C-alpha positions as CSV (number, residue, x, y, z in Angstrom):
1,M,-44.4,9.9,-3.5
2,R,-42.8,7.0,-1.7
3,L,-43.5,4.8,-4.7
4,I,-41.6,7.2,-7.0
5,L,-38.7,7.4,-4.6
6,S,-38.6,3.6,-4.2
7,A,-38.7,3.2,-8.0
8,L,-35.8,5.7,-8.5
9,A,-33.7,3.9,-5.8
10,F,-34.4,0.6,-7.5
11,L,-33.4,2.0,-10.9
12,G,-30.3,3.4,-9.4
13,V,-29.3,0.0,-8.1
14,L,-29.9,-1.6,-11.4
15,A,-27.7,1.0,-13.1
16,M,-24.8,0.4,-10.8
17,P,-21.9,-1.6,-12.1
18,D,-21.2,-5.1,-10.5
19,T,-18.1,-3.8,-8.9
20,L,-17.2,-0.4,-7.7
21,P,-13.8,0.8,-8.7
22,A,-11.5,1.5,-5.7
23,Q,-8.0,2.9,-5.9
24,D,-6.6,0.3,-3.5
25,E,-8.2,-2.6,-5.5
26,K,-6.4,-2.1,-8.8
27,K,-4.5,-5.0,-10.0
28,G,-0.8,-4.8,-9.2
29,T,2.3,-6.8,-9.9
30,A,4.0,-9.3,-7.5
31,V,7.4,-8.1,-6.4
32,K,10.1,-9.0,-3.9
33,I,11.1,-6.2,-1.7
34,T,13.4,-5.4,1.3
35,V,11.7,-3.6,4.1
36,K,13.7,-1.4,6.4
37,S,11.2,-0.6,9.2
38,W,11.3,2.7,11.0
39,D,11.1,2.5,14.8
40,A,9.6,5.9,15.8
41,A,10.1,5.3,19.5
42,G,13.8,4.5,19.1
43,K,14.2,7.0,16.2
44,Q,16.2,4.4,14.2
45,F,15.8,1.9,11.4
46,L,15.5,-1.8,12.3
47,K,17.5,-4.5,10.7
48,P,16.2,-4.9,7.1
49,Q,13.9,-7.8,6.3
50,E,14.8,-9.1,2.8
51,D,12.8,-11.2,0.3
52,V,9.3,-10.0,1.3
53,T,6.6,-10.8,-1.2
54,A,4.3,-7.8,-1.9
55,E,1.9,-6.5,-4.6
56,K,2.9,-3.2,-6.2
57,I,0.2,-0.8,-7.5
58,V,1.3,2.3,-9.4
59,N,-0.9,5.3,-9.5
60,G,1.0,8.3,-11.0
61,D,3.9,9.2,-8.8
62,R,2.3,7.3,-5.8
63,I,3.1,3.7,-5.2
64,L,1.1,1.3,-3.0
65,F,2.8,-1.8,-1.7
66,K,0.4,-4.4,-0.2
67,V,2.1,-6.9,2.1
68,I,0.2,-9.9,3.5
69,S,0.5,-10.0,7.3
70,K,2.1,-13.4,7.4
71,N,4.9,-12.0,5.2
72,A,5.2,-8.9,7.4
73,V,6.0,-10.3,10.8
74,G,8.0,-8.0,13.0
75,R,10.7,-6.1,11.1
76,A,8.9,-6.4,7.7
77,E,5.9,-4.3,8.7
78,P,6.0,-1.2,6.5
79,T,5.2,1.5,9.1
80,T,5.2,5.2,8.3
81,G,8.8,6.4,7.7
82,S,10.0,3.0,6.7
83,E,12.0,2.4,3.5
84,I,11.1,-0.2,0.8
85,T,13.8,-1.3,-1.7
86,E,13.0,-3.2,-4.9
87,A,15.3,-5.7,-6.5
88,D,16.5,-3.1,-9.0
89,G,17.7,-0.9,-6.1
90,T,14.8,1.7,-6.3
91,V,14.1,3.0,-2.8
92,Y,10.7,4.2,-1.7
93,V,9.7,6.1,1.5
94,V,6.5,5.0,3.2
95,K,4.4,8.1,3.7
96,K,1.6,6.3,5.4
97,G,1.6,2.7,6.7
98,V,-1.8,1.1,7.5
99,S,-2.6,-2.3,9.0
100,G,-5.8,-3.4,7.4
101,V,-8.5,-5.6,9.0
102,D,-8.2,-7.9,6.0
103,G,-4.7,-9.0,7.2
104,V,-2.9,-6.8,4.6
105,F,-0.4,-4.1,5.4
106,K,-0.7,-1.2,3.0
107,A,2.3,1.1,2.5
108,F,1.5,4.3,0.6
109,S,4.9,5.3,-0.7
110,E,6.8,7.8,-2.8
111,K,10.1,7.4,-4.6
112,K,13.0,8.5,-2.4
113,S,14.7,11.6,-3.7
114,V,18.3,11.2,-4.5
115,E,20.6,13.5,-2.6
116,K,23.3,15.2,-4.7
117,K,26.7,15.4,-3.3
118,P,28.6,18.6,-3.8
């Protein structure tokens, strides 16, 4: 019985692809962004940090911005509630900001809805 289970496990390993697809590991495009970090304690936006290099990964209506920690020092850290603006003026709201152990800040974002004026 053990031999059969070991053989099945071995065959399963052989059948696995070399790399496992992960949503966060898709190839993105390099972009320059402006980060307006949200200070939850002070309930205000901090001064915007311009010209931050990031990688943009699009998955449907969700956008992931990956910012290397050396580029996200202080005000450029995209925490939850922050706003990210691209060069073309498109604004995104960070729904979840995560600081990874790999030294990359991940900002799971959605496009900011445009408020209509009456």
